[in-house]
C-alpha positions in Angstrom: 0.1 0.0 0.0 1.3 3.4 -0.8 1.0 6.8 1.1 -2.0 7.8 3.2 -2.0 11.7 3.4 -4.6 13.4 5.8 -5.6 16.9 5.6 -8.3 18.9 7.5 -10.7 20.4 5.1 -11.7 23.9 6.1 -14.5 25.7 4.3 -15.7 23.2 2.0 -15.5 19.1 2.4 -15.0 16.4 0.0 -17.6 13.7 -0.3 -16.1 11.6 -2.9 -14.1 10.8 -6.0 -16.2 11.4 -8.2 -16.4 12.8 -6.0 -18.6 14.6 -4.0 -18.0 17.4 -1.4 -20.2 19.7 0.7 -19.0 22.4 2.9 -17.5 22.7 6.4 -14.5 21.5 8.6 -14.4 17.9 8.4 -11.6 15.5 7.8 -11.1 14.1 4.3 -8.4 11.3 3.7 -7.2 9.9 0.3 -5.3 6.7 0.2 -3.9 5.1 -2.8 -2.6 1.5 -4.0 -1.0 0.1 -7.1 -1.7 -3.3 -8.3 -2.1 -5.3 -11.5 1.0 -4.2 -13.1 1.5 -5.7 -16.5 4.4 -4.5 -18.5 4.1 -0.6 -18.7 0.4 -0.6 -17.7 -0.7 -0.4 -14.1 -4.0 -0.1 -12.1 -4.0 2.5 -9.5 -7.0 2.6 -6.9 -7.8 5.6 -5.1 -9.9 5.6 -1.8 -11.5 8.8 -0.6 -13.0 8.9 2.9 -15.0 12.0 4.1 -16.4 12.1 7.4 -19.2 14.8 7.7 -22.6 14.7 9.6 -25.1 13.6 7.2 -26.8 17.0 7.3 -23.8 18.2 5.0 -24.9 16.0 2.1 -27.9 18.5 1.6 -25.7 21.2 0.1 -23.3 19.0 -1.7 -22.7 19.9 -5.3 -21.5 16.7 -7.0 -20.6 18.8 -10.3 -18.0 20.6 -8.4 -16.2 17.5 -7.1 -13.5 15.5 -8.9 -10.2 13.6 -8.5 -7.4 15.1 -10.3 -4.2 12.9 -11.0 -0.9 14.5 -11.4 1.3 12.2 -13.3 5.0 11.6 -13.6 6.2 9.5 -16.5 2.7 8.1 -16.9 -0.4 8.8 -18.7 -4.1 7.8 -17.8 -5.6 5.3 -20.4 -9.0 4.9 -18.7 -11.6 7.0 -20.3 -14.6 5.9 -18.0 -15.3 3.2 -15.5 -17.2 2.6 -12.3 -16.6 3.9 -8.8 -18.2 2.3 -5.6 -19.6 4.8 -3.1 -20.2 3.5 0.4 -21.8 5.1 3.5 -20.7 3.9 7.0 -22.7 4.7 10.0 -20.0 5.6 12.5 -22.2 5.1 15.4 -22.8 1.4 14.6 -19.7 0.9 12.4 -22.2 -0.8 9.7 -22.1 0.1 6.0 -25.6 1.6 5.5 -25.5 2.0 1.7 -23.4 1.0 -1.2 -23.8 2.0 -4.8 -21.9 1.9 -8.0 -21.8 5.1 -10.1 -20.1 5.8 -13.5 -17.3 8.3 -13.9 -15.8 9.9 -16.9 -12.1 11.1 -17.4 -11.5 14.5 -18.9 -7.7 15.3 -19.1 -6.2 13.9 -15.9 -9.4 14.5 -13.8 -12.2 12.0 -12.8 -15.8 13.2 -12.6 -19.1 11.7 -11.8 -20.9 10.7 -15.1 -24.2 11.6 -13.6 -23.8 14.1 -10.7 -27.5 14.3 -10.0 -27.7 10.6 -9.5 -25.0 10.7 -6.9 -26.6 13.6 -5.1 -29.9 12.1 -5.1 -28.7 8.8 -3.7 -26.8 10.5 -0.9 -29.7 12.3 0.2 -31.1 9.3 2.0 -28.3 9.6 4.6 -28.9 13.2 5.6 -30.4 12.2 9.0 -27.4 10.2 10.2 -25.5 12.0 13.0 -21.9 10.8 11.9 -20.9 9.0 8.8 -18.0 8.2 6.4 -18.6 8.5 2.8 -16.0 6.3 1.1 -15.2 6.3 -2.6 -13.2 3.7 -4.3 -12.2 4.5 -8.0 -9.6 2.7 -9.9 -7.8 3.9 -13.1 -5.5 2.4 -15.5 -2.1 4.1 -16.2 0.6 3.5 -18.8 4.3 4.1 -17.9 5.6 6.2 -20.9 9.2 5.0 -20.6 11.6 2.8 -18.5 12.3 4.2 -15.0 10.4 5.3 -12.2 6.7 6.9 -12.3 4.1 8.1 -10.0 0.6 9.2 -9.8 -0.9 11.6 -7.1 -4.6 11.8 -6.6 -6.0 14.9 -5.3 -9.6 15.3 -4.0 -10.8 18.6 -5.3 -14.1 20.5 -4.6 -14.8 24.0 -5.8 -11.3 24.1 -7.3 -9.6 23.5 -3.9 -7.7 20.3 -3.3 -8.4 18.8 0.2 -6.4 15.7 0.4 -4.2 13.6 -1.9 -2.0 10.5 -1.9 0.8 9.3 -4.0 1.5 5.8 -5.7 5.0 5.2 -7.2 6.4 2.3 -9.3 9.2 1.4 -11.6 9.0 -0.1 -15.2 12.1 -1.8 -16.5 10.8 -2.6 -19.9 11.3 -6.0 -21.3 9.8 -7.4 -24.5 11.5 -4.8 -26.5 8.5 -2.2 -26.2 8.9 1.5 -25.8 6.5 1.5 -22.8 4.0 3.5 -24.7 0.3 2.9 -25.2 -1.2 3.5 -28.6 -3.6 6.0 -27.3 -0.8 8.2 -25.9 2.4 7.5 -28.1 3.4 9.9 -30.8 3.6 8.6 -34.3 7.0 7.5 -35.1 
């Protein structure tokens, strides 16, 4: 498992990678793992945890929340996918809801495919006193050349990053390939 970086969110809060945030002073955590490494291709999974009172979900604008990837010697090859959003009642310790939502990639940022559906689903949890909103989102990256590479995922709401985590890996080549993916390699 790679780094876990914690920041206290002041002003607005993040509710998910896809990413949903509302607003106040709560804790937001992002963690990241890298797995399924095959040649230059690697799957990186980000987990965003936001711990607001349920009432904060009322003002949450899913259109303004996203996960931004800052890449070194890597490019994102995922263009869309599915993120899992879970809500945990911290009073009982139970997961009280879980739903999959589509995401889309624009540049190096991951957004909810249907922000209205995310908002509507989260409204059923506004009566909970203390919850965690947990988002798991996996993306495929391609290492551009041999050597070290990294991906830093930052949870962003209203243009402000609230938490981030970095995964790093090395690509040693092999098989005579350049390490490029056809979607991102220049014509040679």
